[in-house]
N, CA, C and O atoms as a GROMACS GRO file, in nm:
protein
  636
    1MET      N    1   0.082  -0.119   0.000
    1MET     CA    2   0.000   0.000   0.000
    1MET      C    3   0.087   0.125   0.000
    1MET      O    4   0.056   0.222  -0.070
    2GLN      N    5   0.196   0.124   0.078
    2GLN     CA    6   0.286   0.239   0.085
    2GLN      C    7   0.347   0.268  -0.051
    2GLN      O    8   0.361   0.385  -0.087
    3SER      N    9   0.383   0.165  -0.128
    3SER     CA   10   0.444   0.188  -0.258
    3SER      C   11   0.346   0.254  -0.354
    3SER      O   12   0.387   0.334  -0.438
    4ASN      N   13   0.215   0.221  -0.344
    4ASN     CA   14   0.116   0.287  -0.427
    4ASN      C   15   0.110   0.436  -0.395
    4ASN      O   16   0.100   0.519  -0.485
    5SER      N   17   0.117   0.469  -0.266
    5SER     CA   18   0.116   0.609  -0.224
    5SER      C   19   0.239   0.682  -0.276
    5SER      O   20   0.230   0.794  -0.325
    6ASN      N   21   0.356   0.616  -0.266
    6ASN     CA   22   0.478   0.676  -0.317
    6ASN      C   23   0.471   0.695  -0.467
    6ASN      O   24   0.515   0.798  -0.519
    7THR      N   25   0.417   0.597  -0.538
    7THR     CA   26   0.402   0.606  -0.682
    7THR      C   27   0.308   0.720  -0.718
    7THR      O   28   0.335   0.795  -0.812
    8GLU      N   29   0.199   0.734  -0.645
    8GLU     CA   30   0.104   0.843  -0.670
    8GLU      C   31   0.171   0.978  -0.646
    8GLU      O   32   0.151   1.071  -0.724
    9ASN      N   33   0.250   0.988  -0.540
    9ASN     CA   34   0.323   1.113  -0.513
    9ASN      C   35   0.420   1.146  -0.626
    9ASN      O   36   0.432   1.261  -0.667
   10GLU      N   37   0.490   1.044  -0.676
   10GLU     CA   38   0.584   1.064  -0.786
   10GLU      C   39   0.512   1.112  -0.911
   10GLU      O   40   0.560   1.201  -0.980
   11ILE      N   41   0.397   1.052  -0.940
   11ILE     CA   42   0.319   1.092  -1.057
   11ILE      C   43   0.274   1.238  -1.043
   11ILE      O   44   0.289   1.317  -1.136
   12GLN      N   45   0.220   1.272  -0.927
   12GLN     CA   46   0.175   1.410  -0.904
   12GLN      C   47   0.292   1.507  -0.910
   12GLN      O   48   0.281   1.616  -0.967
   13THR      N   49   0.404   1.469  -0.851
   13THR     CA   50   0.523   1.554  -0.853
   13THR      C   51   0.568   1.579  -0.995
   13THR      O   52   0.597   1.693  -1.032
   14ASN      N   53   0.576   1.474  -1.075
   14ASN     CA   54   0.618   1.488  -1.214
   14ASN      C   55   0.520   1.574  -1.294
   14ASN      O   56   0.562   1.652  -1.380
   15GLU      N   57   0.390   1.559  -1.267
   15GLU     CA   58   0.290   1.642  -1.336
   15GLU      C   59   0.310   1.790  -1.303
   15GLU      O   60   0.303   1.875  -1.391
   16ILE      N   61   0.336   1.820  -1.176
   16ILE     CA   62   0.359   1.958  -1.134
   16ILE      C   63   0.484   2.014  -1.202
   16ILE      O   64   0.482   2.123  -1.258
   17LEU      N   65   0.593   1.937  -1.196
   17LEU     CA   66   0.718   1.982  -1.256
   17LEU      C   67   0.704   2.003  -1.406
   17LEU      O   68   0.753   2.102  -1.461
   18ASP      N   69   0.637   1.910  -1.473
   18ASP     CA   70   0.616   1.922  -1.618
   18ASP      C   71   0.533   2.045  -1.652
   18ASP      O   72   0.563   2.118  -1.747
   19TYR      N   73   0.428   2.069  -1.574
   19TYR     CA   74   0.342   2.184  -1.598
   19TYR      C   75   0.422   2.314  -1.588
   19TYR      O   76   0.418   2.397  -1.679
   20TYR      N   77   0.495   2.330  -1.478
   20TYR     CA   78   0.568   2.456  -1.458
   20TYR      C   79   0.686   2.469  -1.554
   20TYR      O   80   0.721   2.580  -1.593
   21ALA      N   81   0.747   2.358  -1.594
   21ALA     CA   82   0.858   2.363  -1.690
   21ALA      C   83   0.811   2.413  -1.825
   21ALA      O   84   0.889   2.470  -1.902
   22GLY      N   85   0.682   2.392  -1.856
   22GLY     CA   86   0.628   2.434  -1.985
   22GLY      C   87   0.580   2.578  -1.989
   22GLY      O   88   0.539   2.626  -2.095
   23LEU      N   89   0.584   2.648  -1.879
   23LEU     CA   90   0.535   2.786  -1.876
   23LEU      C   91   0.640   2.884  -1.927
   23LEU      O   92   0.760   2.864  -1.906
   24GLN      N   93   0.594   2.987  -1.993
   24GLN     CA   94   0.685   3.092  -2.043
   24GLN      C   95   0.755   3.164  -1.927
   24GLN      O   96   0.875   3.190  -1.934
   25ASN      N   97   0.680   3.195  -1.822
   25ASN     CA   98   0.734   3.273  -1.710
   25ASN      C   99   0.772   3.183  -1.593
   25ASN      O  100   0.757   3.221  -1.477
   26ARG      N  101   0.820   3.063  -1.623
   26ARG     CA  102   0.850   2.964  -1.519
   26ARG      C  103   0.958   3.008  -1.421
   26ARG      O  104   0.962   2.959  -1.308
   27SER      N  105   1.044   3.100  -1.461
   27SER     CA  106   1.152   3.142  -1.371
   27SER      C  107   1.116   3.266  -1.289
   27SER      O  108   1.199   3.318  -1.215
   28SER      N  109   0.991   3.313  -1.302
   28SER     CA  110   0.951   3.426  -1.218
   28SER      C  111   0.931   3.377  -1.075
   28SER      O  112   0.893   3.263  -1.051
   29GLN      N  113   0.958   3.464  -0.981
   29GLN     CA  114   0.948   3.426  -0.840
   29GLN      C  115   0.807   3.379  -0.807
   29GLN      O  116   0.791   3.283  -0.731
   30GLU      N  117   0.706   3.444  -0.861
   30GLU     CA  118   0.568   3.406  -0.831
   30GLU      C  119   0.539   3.263  -0.877
   30GLU      O  120   0.475   3.186  -0.804
   31MET      N  121   0.586   3.227  -0.995
   31MET     CA  122   0.563   3.092  -1.046
   31MET      C  123   0.641   2.989  -0.966
   31MET      O  124   0.591   2.880  -0.938
   32ILE      N  125   0.763   3.024  -0.929
   32ILE     CA  126   0.844   2.931  -0.849
   32ILE      C  127   0.778   2.906  -0.714
   32ILE      O  128   0.770   2.791  -0.669
   33VAL      N  129   0.729   3.011  -0.649
   33VAL     CA  130   0.662   2.994  -0.520
   33VAL      C  131   0.539   2.906  -0.534
   33VAL      O  132   0.518   2.817  -0.452
   34GLU      N  133   0.459   2.928  -0.637
   34GLU     CA  134   0.340   2.845  -0.658
   34GLU      C  135   0.378   2.699  -0.682
   34GLU      O  136   0.315   2.608  -0.628
   35MET      N  137   0.482   2.677  -0.762
   35MET     CA  138   0.529   2.541  -0.788
   35MET      C  139   0.575   2.476  -0.658
   35MET      O  140   0.540   2.361  -0.630
   36LEU      N  141   0.653   2.548  -0.579
   36LEU     CA  142   0.703   2.492  -0.453
   36LEU      C  143   0.590   2.460  -0.357
   36LEU      O  144   0.595   2.359  -0.288
   37ARG      N  145   0.488   2.544  -0.352
   37ARG     CA  146   0.373   2.517  -0.265
   37ARG      C  147   0.301   2.390  -0.309
   37ARG      O  148   0.262   2.308  -0.226
   38GLU      N  149   0.283   2.374  -0.438
   38GLU     CA  150   0.218   2.252  -0.488
   38GLU      C  151   0.303   2.129  -0.459
   38GLU      O  152   0.251   2.025  -0.418
   39LEU      N  153   0.432   2.140  -0.480
   39LEU     CA  154   0.522   2.027  -0.453
   39LEU      C  155   0.520   1.990  -0.304
   39LEU      O  156   0.522   1.872  -0.269
   40GLN      N  157   0.518   2.091  -0.219
   40GLN     CA  158   0.513   2.065  -0.075
   40GLN      C  159   0.382   1.999  -0.035
   40GLN      O  160   0.379   1.911   0.051
   41GLU      N  161   0.273   2.041  -0.097
   41GLU     CA  162   0.142   1.982  -0.066
   41GLU      C  163   0.143   1.832  -0.096
   41GLU      O  164   0.084   1.754  -0.021
   42VAL      N  165   0.207   1.793  -0.202
   42VAL     CA  166   0.212   1.652  -0.241
   42VAL      C  167   0.314   1.574  -0.158
   42VAL      O  168   0.288   1.459  -0.120
   43ASN      N  169   0.429   1.637  -0.130
   43ASN     CA  170   0.541   1.565  -0.068
   43ASN      C  171   0.562   1.593   0.080
   43ASN      O  172   0.642   1.525   0.144
   44GLY      N  173   0.494   1.691   0.135
   44GLY     CA  174   0.508   1.724   0.276
   44GLY      C  175   0.618   1.823   0.306
   44GLY      O  176   0.614   1.893   0.407
   45CYS      N  177   0.718   1.828   0.219
   45CYS     CA  178   0.829   1.922   0.233
   45CYS      C  179   0.902   1.929   0.101
   45CYS      O  180   0.868   1.860   0.005
   46ILE      N  181   1.004   2.014   0.096
   46ILE     CA  182   1.082   2.029  -0.026
   46ILE      C  183   1.226   1.991   0.006
   46ILE      O  184   1.309   2.077   0.036
   47GLY      N  185   1.254   1.863   0.001
   47GLY     CA  186   1.386   1.810   0.033
   47GLY      C  187   1.487   1.842  -0.075
   47GLY      O  188   1.453   1.900  -0.178
   48PRO      N  189   1.613   1.802  -0.053
   48PRO     CA  190   1.721   1.836  -0.146
   48PRO      C  191   1.697   1.788  -0.290
   48PRO      O  192   1.719   1.864  -0.384
   49GLY      N  193   1.653   1.665  -0.307
   49GLY     CA  194   1.627   1.614  -0.442
   49GLY      C  195   1.517   1.690  -0.512
   49GLY      O  196   1.526   1.720  -0.632
   50LEU      N  197   1.413   1.722  -0.439
   50LEU     CA  198   1.300   1.796  -0.495
   50LEU      C  199   1.341   1.940  -0.529
   50LEU      O  200   1.292   1.996  -0.627
   51ARG      N  201   1.429   1.999  -0.449
   51ARG     CA  202   1.479   2.134  -0.479
   51ARG      C  203   1.555   2.134  -0.612
   51ARG      O  204   1.542   2.227  -0.692
   52GLU      N  205   1.633   2.029  -0.635
   52GLU     CA  206   1.707   2.020  -0.761
   52GLU      C  207   1.613   2.005  -0.880
   52GLU      O  208   1.632   2.069  -0.984
   53MET      N  209   1.510   1.922  -0.865
   53MET     CA  210   1.413   1.904  -0.974
   53MET      C  211   1.335   2.033  -1.000
   53MET      O  212   1.307   2.066  -1.115
   54ALA      N  213   1.301   2.104  -0.893
   54ALA     CA  214   1.228   2.230  -0.907
   54ALA      C  215   1.314   2.334  -0.978
   54ALA      O  216   1.265   2.408  -1.062
   55ALA      N  217   1.442   2.339  -0.944
   55ALA     CA  218   1.533   2.433  -1.008
   55ALA      C  219   1.543   2.404  -1.157
   55ALA      O  220   1.544   2.496  -1.240
   56GLN      N  221   1.550   2.277  -1.190
   56GLN     CA  222   1.559   2.239  -1.331
   56GLN      C  223   1.430   2.278  -1.405
   56GLN      O  224   1.435   2.330  -1.516
   57ALA      N  225   1.315   2.252  -1.343
   57ALA     CA  226   1.187   2.285  -1.406
   57ALA      C  227   1.171   2.436  -1.425
   57ALA      O  228   1.114   2.480  -1.525
   58ALA      N  229   1.221   2.514  -1.330
   58ALA     CA  230   1.208   2.660  -1.336
   58ALA      C  231   1.321   2.725  -1.415
   58ALA      O  232   1.318   2.845  -1.442
   59ASP      N  233   1.422   2.644  -1.452
   59ASP     CA  234   1.538   2.693  -1.524
   59ASP      C  235   1.613   2.800  -1.443
   59ASP      O  236   1.650   2.906  -1.494
   60VAL      N  237   1.633   2.769  -1.314
   60VAL     CA  238   1.709   2.857  -1.224
   60VAL      C  239   1.809   2.770  -1.148
   60VAL      O  240   1.805   2.648  -1.155
   61LYS      N  241   1.898   2.836  -1.076
   61LYS     CA  242   1.995   2.763  -0.993
   61LYS      C  243   1.926   2.711  -0.866
   61LYS      O  244   1.827   2.768  -0.821
   62VAL      N  245   1.979   2.604  -0.810
   62VAL     CA  246   1.927   2.548  -0.686
   62VAL      C  247   1.935   2.653  -0.574
   62VAL      O  248   1.849   2.657  -0.486
   63SER      N  249   2.038   2.736  -0.578
   63SER     CA  250   2.052   2.840  -0.475
   63SER      C  251   1.934   2.938  -0.479
   63SER      O  252   1.897   2.992  -0.375
   64THR      N  253   1.876   2.960  -0.595
   64THR     CA  254   1.758   3.045  -0.606
   64THR      C  255   1.640   2.980  -0.535
   64THR      O  256   1.566   3.047  -0.462
   65ILE      N  257   1.622   2.852  -0.556
   65ILE     CA  258   1.515   2.777  -0.490
   65ILE      C  259   1.536   2.781  -0.339
   65ILE      O  260   1.441   2.804  -0.264
   66GLN      N  261   1.658   2.758  -0.295
   66GLN     CA  262   1.688   2.759  -0.151
   66GLN      C  263   1.661   2.896  -0.090
   66GLN      O  264   1.610   2.905   0.022
   67ALA      N  265   1.696   3.002  -0.161
   67ALA     CA  266   1.673   3.138  -0.110
   67ALA      C  267   1.523   3.166  -0.096
   67ALA      O  268   1.480   3.228   0.002
   68ILE      N  269   1.445   3.120  -0.191
   68ILE     CA  270   1.299   3.140  -0.185
   68ILE      C  271   1.242   3.062  -0.068
   68ILE      O  272   1.158   3.114   0.006
   69ILE      N  273   1.285   2.940  -0.049
   69ILE     CA  274   1.235   2.858   0.062
   69ILE      C  275   1.268   2.924   0.196
   69ILE      O  276   1.185   2.926   0.286
   70LYS      N  277   1.389   2.977   0.208
   70LYS     CA  278   1.428   3.043   0.333
   70LYS      C  279   1.345   3.168   0.359
   70LYS      O  280   1.318   3.202   0.475
   71ARG      N  281   1.305   3.237   0.253
   71ARG     CA  282   1.232   3.362   0.266
   71ARG      C  283   1.083   3.345   0.292
   71ARG      O  284   1.019   3.435   0.346
   72ILE      N  285   1.027   3.230   0.256
   72ILE     CA  286   0.883   3.207   0.269
   72ILE      C  287   0.861   3.108   0.383
   72ILE      O  288   0.889   2.989   0.367
   73PRO      N  289   0.814   3.155   0.498
   73PRO     CA  290   0.803   3.070   0.617
   73PRO      C  291   0.716   2.945   0.600
   73PRO      O  292   0.738   2.845   0.668
   74SER      N  293   0.618   2.949   0.512
   74SER     CA  294   0.530   2.833   0.496
   74SER      C  295   0.594   2.719   0.418
   74SER      O  296   0.543   2.608   0.418
   75LEU      N  297   0.706   2.745   0.352
   75LEU     CA  298   0.777   2.641   0.278
   75LEU      C  299   0.876   2.572   0.371
   75LEU      O  300   0.954   2.638   0.439
   76LYS      N  301   0.872   2.438   0.372
   76LYS     CA  302   0.954   2.360   0.465
   76LYS      C  303   1.055   2.275   0.390
   76LYS      O  304   1.024   2.213   0.288
   77GLU      N  305   1.177   2.273   0.442
   77GLU     CA  306   1.283   2.192   0.382
   77GLU      C  307   1.280   2.048   0.429
   77GLU      O  308   1.337   1.960   0.363
   78SER      N  309   1.214   2.021   0.539
   78SER     CA  310   1.199   1.885   0.587
   78SER      C  311   1.062   1.870   0.650
   78SER      O  312   0.993   1.969   0.676
   79ALA      N  313   1.023   1.748   0.674
   79ALA     CA  314   0.887   1.720   0.721
   79ALA      C  315   0.878   1.727   0.874
   79ALA      O  316   0.821   1.638   0.937
   80TYR      N  317   0.932   1.833   0.932
   80TYR     CA  318   0.926   1.849   1.076
   80TYR      C  319   0.783   1.880   1.120
   80TYR      O  320   0.702   1.931   1.041
   81ARG      N  321   0.752   1.850   1.246
   81ARG     CA  322   0.618   1.877   1.301
   81ARG      C  323   0.615   2.004   1.383
   81ARG      O  324   0.509   2.066   1.398
   82HIS      N  325   0.730   2.044   1.437
   82HIS     CA  326   0.736   2.161   1.525
   82HIS      C  327   0.844   2.257   1.477
   82HIS      O  328   0.949   2.215   1.427
   83GLU      N  329   0.815   2.386   1.492
   83GLU     CA  330   0.914   2.488   1.458
   83GLU      C  331   0.939   2.575   1.581
   83GLU      O  332   0.846   2.626   1.644
   84ILE      N  333   1.066   2.590   1.613
   84ILE     CA  334   1.107   2.675   1.724
   84ILE      C  335   1.187   2.791   1.666
   84ILE      O  336   1.284   2.770   1.592
   85VAL      N  337   1.146   2.914   1.700
   85VAL     CA  338   1.220   3.034   1.659
   85VAL      C  339   1.276   3.097   1.785
   85VAL      O  340   1.201   3.143   1.872
   86PHE      N  341   1.405   3.099   1.795
   86PHE     CA  342   1.474   3.145   1.915
   86PHE      C  343   1.526   3.286   1.894
   86PHE      O  344   1.594   3.313   1.796
   87CYS      N  345   1.494   3.376   1.986
   87CYS     CA  346   1.544   3.513   1.978
   87CYS      C  347   1.687   3.518   2.034
   87CYS      O  348   1.713   3.472   2.144
   88ILE      N  349   1.777   3.574   1.954
   88ILE     CA  350   1.915   3.590   2.000
   88ILE      C  351   1.952   3.738   1.999
   88ILE      O  352   2.070   3.774   1.994
   89GLY      N  353   1.850   3.824   2.005
   89GLY     CA  354   1.873   3.968   2.010
   89GLY      C  355   1.941   4.009   2.139
   89GLY      O  356   1.957   3.929   2.231
   90LYS      N  357   1.980   4.135   2.144
   90LYS     CA  358   2.058   4.190   2.257
   90LYS      C  359   1.989   4.167   2.392
   90LYS      O  360   2.053   4.118   2.485
   91ASN      N  361   1.861   4.200   2.404
   91ASN     CA  362   1.792   4.185   2.532
   91ASN      C  363   1.776   4.039   2.573
   91ASN      O  364   1.796   4.004   2.689
   92CYS      N  365   1.740   3.954   2.479
   92CYS     CA  366   1.724   3.812   2.512
   92CYS      C  367   1.858   3.748   2.546
   92CYS      O  368   1.867   3.667   2.639
   93ALA      N  369   1.961   3.784   2.472
   93ALA     CA  370   2.093   3.728   2.500
   93ALA      C  371   2.140   3.771   2.639
   93ALA      O  372   2.201   3.692   2.712
   94ALA      N  373   2.112   3.895   2.676
   94ALA     CA  374   2.151   3.945   2.808
   94ALA      C  375   2.079   3.871   2.920
   94ALA      O  376   2.128   3.866   3.033
   95LYS      N  377   1.963   3.814   2.889
   95LYS     CA  378   1.887   3.742   2.991
   95LYS      C  379   1.900   3.590   2.978
   95LYS      O  380   1.817   3.516   3.032
   96GLY      N  381   2.003   3.543   2.907
   96GLY     CA  382   2.036   3.402   2.906
   96GLY      C  383   1.984   3.318   2.791
   96GLY      O  384   1.991   3.195   2.798
   97SER      N  385   1.933   3.380   2.685
   97SER     CA  386   1.876   3.299   2.577
   97SER      C  387   1.980   3.212   2.506
   97SER      O  388   1.948   3.102   2.460
   98LEU      N  389   2.104   3.260   2.499
   98LEU     CA  390   2.206   3.182   2.428
   98LEU      C  391   2.239   3.052   2.502
   98LEU      O  392   2.265   2.950   2.440
   99ASP      N  393   2.240   3.058   2.635
   99ASP     CA  394   2.262   2.937   2.715
   99ASP      C  395   2.148   2.839   2.696
   99ASP      O  396   2.170   2.719   2.679
  100VAL      N  397   2.025   2.890   2.700
  100VAL     CA  398   1.907   2.804   2.681
  100VAL      C  399   1.910   2.743   2.542
  100VAL      O  400   1.878   2.625   2.525
  101LEU      N  401   1.948   2.822   2.443
  101LEU     CA  402   1.956   2.774   2.305
  101LEU      C  403   2.054   2.658   2.294
  101LEU      O  404   2.023   2.555   2.234
  102GLN      N  405   2.173   2.672   2.352
  102GLN     CA  406   2.274   2.565   2.347
  102GLN      C  407   2.223   2.438   2.414
  102GLN      O  408   2.240   2.328   2.361
  103LYS      N  409   2.163   2.453   2.531
  103LYS     CA  410   2.109   2.337   2.603
  103LYS      C  411   1.998   2.269   2.524
  103LYS      O  412   1.991   2.146   2.519
  104LEU      N  413   1.912   2.349   2.462
  104LEU     CA  414   1.803   2.293   2.382
  104LEU      C  415   1.856   2.217   2.261
  104LEU      O  416   1.807   2.110   2.228
  105LYS      N  417   1.957   2.273   2.195
  105LYS     CA  418   2.019   2.205   2.081
  105LYS      C  419   2.072   2.068   2.122
  105LYS      O  420   2.054   1.969   2.052
  106GLN      N  421   2.139   2.064   2.238
  106GLN     CA  422   2.192   1.937   2.287
  106GLN      C  423   2.079   1.841   2.322
  106GLN      O  424   2.084   1.723   2.286
  107LYS      N  425   1.979   1.890   2.391
  107LYS     CA  426   1.868   1.806   2.436
  107LYS      C  427   1.792   1.743   2.318
  107LYS      O  428   1.756   1.626   2.323
  108LEU      N  429   1.768   1.823   2.214
  108LEU     CA  430   1.692   1.773   2.098
  108LEU      C  431   1.781   1.712   1.990
  108LEU      O  432   1.730   1.654   1.894
  109GLY      N  433   1.911   1.726   2.004
  109GLY     CA  434   2.002   1.673   1.902
  109GLY      C  435   1.990   1.751   1.772
  109GLY      O  436   1.981   1.691   1.665
  110ILE      N  437   1.989   1.882   1.781
  110ILE     CA  438   1.976   1.967   1.663
  110ILE      C  439   2.108   1.966   1.587
  110ILE      O  440   2.214   1.991   1.645
  111ASN      N  441   2.102   1.936   1.458
  111ASN     CA  442   2.223   1.932   1.378
  111ASN      C  443   2.246   2.065   1.305
  111ASN      O  444   2.173   2.161   1.330
  112GLY      N  445   2.342   2.070   1.218
  112GLY     CA  446   2.381   2.193   1.150
  112GLY      C  447   2.274   2.261   1.069
  112GLY      O  448   2.276   2.383   1.052
  113ASP      N  449   2.178   2.184   1.016
  113ASP     CA  450   2.072   2.245   0.936
  113ASP      C  451   1.950   2.283   1.019
  113ASP      O  452   1.848   2.324   0.964
  114GLY      N  453   1.960   2.270   1.152
  114GLY     CA  454   1.852   2.311   1.240
  114GLY      C  455   1.745   2.207   1.264
  114GLY      O  456   1.645   2.235   1.330
  115ILE      N  457   1.764   2.086   1.212
  115ILE     CA  458   1.667   1.978   1.226
  115ILE      C  459   1.710   1.885   1.339
  115ILE      O  460   1.828   1.851   1.352
  116SER      N  461   1.613   1.845   1.422
  116SER     CA  462   1.644   1.756   1.534
  116SER      C  463   1.684   1.617   1.484
  116SER      O  464   1.657   1.580   1.370
  117ARG      N  465   1.746   1.542   1.572
  117ARG     CA  466   1.792   1.406   1.542
  117ARG      C  467   1.681   1.320   1.483
  117ARG      O  468   1.705   1.244   1.389
  118ASP      N  469   1.561   1.332   1.538
  118ASP     CA  470   1.449   1.250   1.490
  118ASP      C  471   1.372   1.315   1.376
  118ASP      O  472   1.276   1.256   1.326
  119GLY      N  473   1.411   1.434   1.334
  119GLY     CA  474   1.349   1.501   1.219
  119GLY      C  475   1.216   1.568   1.248
  119GLY      O  476   1.148   1.612   1.155
  120THR      N  477   1.176   1.577   1.374
  120THR     CA  478   1.044   1.632   1.404
  120THR      C  479   1.046   1.779   1.443
  120THR      O  480   0.940   1.843   1.448
  121VAL      N  481   1.165   1.835   1.471
  121VAL     CA  482   1.174   1.974   1.517
  121VAL      C  483   1.271   2.052   1.429
  121VAL      O  484   1.381   2.006   1.399
  122TYR      N  485   1.228   2.170   1.389
  122TYR     CA  486   1.313   2.262   1.315
  122TYR      C  487   1.338   2.384   1.403
  122TYR      O  488   1.243   2.449   1.446
  123LEU      N  489   1.464   2.414   1.429
  123LEU     CA  490   1.500   2.526   1.514
  123LEU      C  491   1.576   2.629   1.432
  123LEU      O  492   1.670   2.597   1.361
  124LYS      N  493   1.532   2.754   1.443
  124LYS     CA  494   1.604   2.862   1.378
  124LYS      C  495   1.611   2.980   1.474
  124LYS      O  496   1.538   2.987   1.572
  125THR      N  497   1.701   3.071   1.444
  125THR     CA  498   1.718   3.189   1.530
  125THR      C  499   1.674   3.313   1.454
  125THR      O  500   1.672   3.317   1.331
  126ARG      N  501   1.641   3.413   1.531
  126ARG     CA  502   1.604   3.543   1.475
  126ARG      C  503   1.666   3.648   1.566
  126ARG      O  504   1.678   3.627   1.687
  127SER      N  505   1.706   3.759   1.508
  127SER     CA  506   1.774   3.861   1.588
  127SER      C  507   1.680   3.936   1.680
  127SER      O  508   1.727   3.998   1.776
  128CYS      N  509   1.550   3.934   1.657
  128CYS     CA  510   1.456   3.997   1.750
  128CYS      C  511   1.315   3.948   1.720
  128CYS      O  512   1.273   3.942   1.605
  129LEU      N  513   1.242   3.915   1.824
  129LEU     CA  514   1.102   3.874   1.811
  129LEU      C  515   1.007   3.987   1.850
  129LEU      O  516   0.885   3.968   1.854
  130LYS      N  517   1.063   4.105   1.877
  130LYS     CA  518   0.984   4.226   1.906
  130LYS      C  519   0.902   4.217   2.035
  130LYS      O  520   0.794   4.274   2.043
  131HIS      N  521   0.953   4.145   2.134
  131HIS     CA  522   0.888   4.136   2.265
  131HIS      C  523   0.996   4.152   2.374
  131HIS      O  524   1.004   4.071   2.467
  132CYS      N  525   1.077   4.254   2.360
  132CYS     CA  526   1.196   4.270   2.444
  132CYS      C  527   1.164   4.280   2.593
  132CYS      O  528   1.245   4.238   2.676
  133ARG      N  529   1.048   4.333   2.630
  133ARG     CA  530   1.016   4.348   2.772
  133ARG      C  531   1.002   4.213   2.842
  133ARG      O  532   1.018   4.205   2.964
  134THR      N  533   0.973   4.107   2.767
  134THR     CA  534   0.952   3.975   2.828
  134THR      C  535   1.069   3.880   2.802
  134THR      O  536   1.054   3.759   2.817
  135ALA      N  537   1.183   3.934   2.764
  135ALA     CA  538   1.301   3.853   2.730
  135ALA      C  539   1.339   3.761   2.846
  135ALA      O  540   1.318   3.797   2.962
  136PRO      N  541   1.393   3.643   2.815
  136PRO     CA  542   1.421   3.586   2.683
  136PRO      C  543   1.296   3.524   2.620
  136PRO      O  544   1.207   3.474   2.690
  137ASN      N  545   1.291   3.529   2.489
  137ASN     CA  546   1.172   3.486   2.416
  137ASN      C  547   1.203   3.378   2.314
  137ASN      O  548   1.312   3.371   2.256
  138VAL      N  549   1.104   3.293   2.294
  138VAL     CA  550   1.110   3.188   2.193
  138VAL      C  551   0.969   3.166   2.143
  138VAL      O  552   0.873   3.176   2.219
  139MET      N  553   0.956   3.135   2.015
  139MET     CA  554   0.825   3.099   1.960
  139MET      C  555   0.827   2.951   1.931
  139MET      O  556   0.916   2.900   1.863
  140VAL      N  557   0.727   2.882   1.981
  140VAL     CA  558   0.712   2.739   1.956
  140VAL      C  559   0.582   2.720   1.880
  140VAL      O  560   0.474   2.747   1.932
  141ASP      N  561   0.595   2.674   1.757
  141ASP     CA  562   0.478   2.654   1.670
  141ASP      C  563   0.391   2.780   1.664
  141ASP      O  564   0.268   2.771   1.667
  142GLY      N  565   0.457   2.896   1.655
  142GLY     CA  566   0.386   3.021   1.640
  142GLY      C  567   0.338   3.085   1.768
  142GLY      O  568   0.283   3.195   1.764
  143CYS      N  569   0.357   3.020   1.883
  143CYS     CA  570   0.313   3.075   2.012
  143CYS      C  571   0.434   3.129   2.089
  143CYS      O  572   0.534   3.059   2.106
  144LEU      N  573   0.423   3.252   2.133
  144LEU     CA  574   0.532   3.314   2.208
  144LEU      C  575   0.543   3.252   2.347
  144LEU      O  576   0.443   3.240   2.418
  145CYS      N  577   0.664   3.214   2.384
  145CYS     CA  578   0.693   3.159   2.517
  145CYS      C  579   0.803   3.245   2.578
  145CYS      O  580   0.904   3.272   2.514
  146CYS      N  581   0.782   3.287   2.700
  146CYS     CA  582   0.878   3.375   2.766
  146CYS      C  583   0.938   3.308   2.888
  146CYS      O  584   0.867   3.244   2.967
  147GLY      N  585   1.069   3.321   2.903
  147GLY     CA  586   1.137   3.275   3.023
  147GLY      C  587   1.138   3.126   3.045
  147GLY      O  588   1.148   3.081   3.159
  148LYS      N  589   1.128   3.046   2.940
  148LYS     CA  590   1.125   2.900   2.953
  148LYS      C  591   1.267   2.843   2.952
  148LYS      O  592   1.357   2.897   2.888
  149SER      N  593   1.284   2.734   3.025
  149SER     CA  594   1.412   2.662   3.024
  149SER      C  595   1.415   2.570   2.903
  149SER      O  596   1.314   2.547   2.837
  150ALA      N  597   1.534   2.517   2.874
  150ALA     CA  598   1.548   2.421   2.763
  150ALA      C  599   1.458   2.300   2.786
  150ALA      O  600   1.398   2.249   2.691
  151GLU      N  601   1.448   2.254   2.910
  151GLU     CA  602   1.366   2.137   2.942
  151GLU      C  603   1.218   2.167   2.917
  151GLU      O  604   1.145   2.083   2.864
  152GLU      N  605   1.173   2.286   2.956
  152GLU     CA  606   1.033   2.323   2.936
  152GLU      C  607   0.999   2.334   2.788
  152GLU      O  608   0.891   2.294   2.746
  153ILE      N  609   1.090   2.389   2.710
  153ILE     CA  610   1.069   2.402   2.565
  153ILE      C  611   1.066   2.265   2.501
  153ILE      O  612   0.982   2.237   2.416
  154ALA      N  613   1.160   2.177   2.541
  154ALA     CA  614   1.164   2.042   2.487
  154ALA      C  615   1.034   1.967   2.515
  154ALA      O  616   0.987   1.892   2.430
  155LYS      N  617   0.976   1.987   2.632
  155LYS     CA  618   0.849   1.922   2.666
  155LYS      C  619   0.737   1.968   2.574
  155LYS      O  620   0.647   1.890   2.541
  156LEU      N  621   0.741   2.095   2.532
  156LEU     CA  622   0.637   2.148   2.443
  156LEU      C  623   0.636   2.079   2.307
  156LEU      O  624   0.531   2.070   2.243
  157VAL      N  625   0.750   2.031   2.264
  157VAL     CA  626   0.759   1.970   2.131
  157VAL      C  627   0.774   1.817   2.136
  157VAL      O  628   0.787   1.754   2.030
  158SER      N  629   0.773   1.758   2.253
  158SER     CA  630   0.786   1.612   2.261
  158SER      C  631   0.648   1.547   2.254
  158SER      O  632   0.547   1.604   2.296
  159GLY      N  633   0.648   1.427   2.201
  159GLY     CA  634   0.523   1.351   2.198
  159GLY      C  635   0.446   1.362   2.077
  159GLY      O  636   0.339   1.301   2.067
   0.00000   0.00000   0.00000
């Protein structure tokens, strides 16, 4: 049954890529974003192989696809379930956010690309979350959390 699902995903993916490859304005940012959204809907994320295929279909460099994915928060590079955005701005850093960040990375096994060991958590940093009065701040799945320890944050994304 799983192979039928994979085959169906491949068929849909190829249809999307073929459609966008045939467009005159396929390399425009708007078309690339639409293509990436459709590809993500079918595949759950836009992994490295899919980024290469998308770049070829759009007739752009892979770095262009990667830049667009980084700029559009709804586009995901992996099929993580939780997203943590850690503030490393001046006020949060002064109140210990960098220590919490390091401990959280160790606890979740976050690797160089920001993905946890088990692939369920994506962690990224931002220079300011615009809530300096409540520093240190972190957003977990879009919800602002203030003054949490690494253990408390890890509990929010476990299970």
